[in-house]
N, C-alpha and C positions, 0 to 999 in steps of 0.2 A: 248781132248788138243791135242796139236801138236807139234812138237819139228823140228823148221827149222836150219836143221844142213850146214852151209855155208865153204868154203875151202877159200884158200888164194885171189883164182880169183873172189869170190862172189857167184859163182855157189852153186847152193843148192843142196842135197842129196836127191832122190827121190825115193822111193819103189814102186815095181808094184808089185800088192797084187796078188795072185796067185790063188783065185777064181775068181775074176771078171777083172782083167789086169787094173786096174784105176792106175792110178800114183799119188800117194801125197806123203806127209811127214810122217816120222815116228809117231806113235800117237795112242792114244786111249781112255778109260775110267777109270776113279778111280775104284779102290775097294775100299770097306767097310773099313774105317778108315784108307786109306792111305792118304800121305801126298802129296802136287803136286809135289813136287820135287821127293819122292820115286816114284810115279806113273809116271812121266815123265821118270827117268830114267829105271824103268822098263818095259816101253812099247819099248822104244829106243834100249835095249839091249835084248828083245825077236824078234821084227822085223828086226834089222842089224847086230847084234851081236858087236857093239859098246856100250863104257861107255860113258856118255855123262853128262854134267851139263848145266842145264839153266843159261843162260846169262841175258838176258833181256825179258821180258813182251814187247810184241811188239803187240799182236791186242786181242781185245776181240769178238766175233761174234755169233751172234744167229740165228739159223735157226726158221725162223719166224711160215712156217709150222708145224715143228716137236718138236718145244719149247725146243733145244738142245742150250744148251751155252758153246763156244769153247775156250777154251785159248790159244794161241798162242806164241810160247818162242822162241827165237834164241838162240840157245845152240853149244856148243864147245864139241870135243873129249877131252877125256881123259884116253882113251884105248880101247883097244878090236878091233876085226877086223872083217871087213865087210864079211857076211855069211847068204849066203841064207837059207831057212826052209819051212816049211811048209804053213806058212802064206806070205812069200817074195820070188819071183820068181826073182827079178833083182832088180838091183840098177841102178842109174843113176843121174851124176852131171849133173845139169840142169841150163843154161843159161837161162835171161830173155824169152828170144825167144822160146827155149823148154821148159821153164815153160807154158806160153802162148799156147801153141802144145798141150801138153800131159796134162796137168791137166787139170779139172773140171774148169769153171770159179769161183767157191767158193772156191777152192783151191788155185786156180792162184793169186787171190785176197790177200790171208793169206798168201803165201809165198813171193809173192813181196812186201808187207807190209814189212815182218819181215829181207827183206832183205836190205831195202832202210830206214827203220823208225830208230830214236831213242829214240822214246817216245812211250807210249802206243796209241794205236787205237782202234775204234769200228765202228761195223759197223755189216750190215745184209747180208746175202745170197742175191744174185742176182742183181737186179739193183740198189735198194733203197739203200743209204749209209748213217751211221748217224756219226756227231762227235762227239766227247766226249761231255757228257752231257748231250745229246739229247737222245741216246739211249733208245729206251723205254719197259717199265718192268723192268729197271737197276736203281739202287740206287748209286751214287757216294758215296764214302767213302772219309773221308780227310785223307790227307798222309802227317806225320811230316818227311822229309828226314833226319833228323838228330838223331831222336829216333828210325826212321822204326817201327812206330807203326802206326796203323789204329783204328779208333774210328768209330763203329757201331754201330746199334741198340740193337747190341746182346754181346757189351762190347769193351775193348781194347784190342788189342794183336799185339805182335810183327811179324813181317813179315821177311823173309830175304832179305838180301841186293840187289837182283836183282830186288824185286819188291817195288821198295821205290819210284817210278814218279806217279803211278796213282793205284790204286785197286778200284774196281767195288764189291757191294754186291749186290746178287739176291735176290729179295722179292718173 
């Protein structure tokens, strides 16, 4: 998962990883039995020192070679202060031009989608992109915005308010 944290000017917060010096949005992997929201908050806090709140699910991406699914959220800052650490060497508020220059293609697509979209998009790494409902190996779930519930083959579940437009379940 990745947190795209934007400022009032639409610039996205990028972190430079201390180990490989790549510029990416804060994010990482969920721990066992951790909710998506809690995992997003933990990763952002660990990598930036900021407290964040997921605002909108903006994209679902699949690395076809590695079989990794990434959920990308536009997030807002609720507290904390930027602080470098063992994982993060530097921070940068990046414009669209900066994002295209600093981030790899896969990360640039995610960040730019999150900056510009008001609804969930889906796609794959690299050149071939898929529109919602055509992403391979992903089954769409039906969401009722008023009830904020999703029905999948494993039952019905209530979802947070920021995840009301489109939810996918991975088979």
